[in-house]
Residue, then its C-alpha position, 0 to 999 in steps of 0.5 A: x933722363x929726367x929732362x928727356x921724360x919731361x919733354x916727352x910728356x910735354x911735347x906729346x900733350x902739346x901736339x895733342x892740344x894743337x891737333x884739336x885746332x889742326x885736324x892733320x895732326x890727329x894722324x901723328x903721335x910722339x913715339x920718342x925723344x932724343x936730346x943731343x949731347x949738349x942738350x941743345x937739340x931735341x929730336x922729337x920722333x913721330x909715327x903715324x896711323x896711316x903712312x909717311x905722307x900723313x906726317x909730311x903734311x903734319x910737319x908743315x904744320x908742326x914747324x909753324x907751332x914750333x915757337x909757341x911749343x918752345x915758349x910753352x915748354x919754357x913756361x911749364x918747365x921753369x927753365x930759361x933755356x929750352x932745346x930747339x925742337x927738330x921733328x923727324x919721322x920714326x920709321x920703325x913703325x913703317x917697318x913694323x906695318x910691313x912685316x905684319x903685312x908679310x906675315x899676314x900675306x903668308x898666313x893667307x896663302x896657306 
C-alpha cells in the first residue's frame, strides 16, 4: 500500500514534468496505479480530458520516456529494484462521460 502510494505520487509528478516538453501529454493524467502481486509490474492507468485517441498518441511518447522514468523512480525511491511500468487506458472516465451525456440528453428532451 505504501509503495503504491509512493509510485502514484511520483509517476504523476514525472508525467507532469515530461508534459512541459511534450504537449501531447497535457491531455492525459494518471488516475490510479496497481502493482502486481510480486511487485514486478506497475500498471499505470491514465485518463484523458478528451478521448481515447489522445491517450493513444500520448502512449507512444510515454513508451519513449519509460526507461528514464524508471531511473528517476529508482533514484527517488532509493530502491534497487523498480517495477516495470505498463501504461493502460482507464475506461471508467469514458463511461462516466457517456453516462453524463445521456443524462444531459434526457434533461434537454423534457
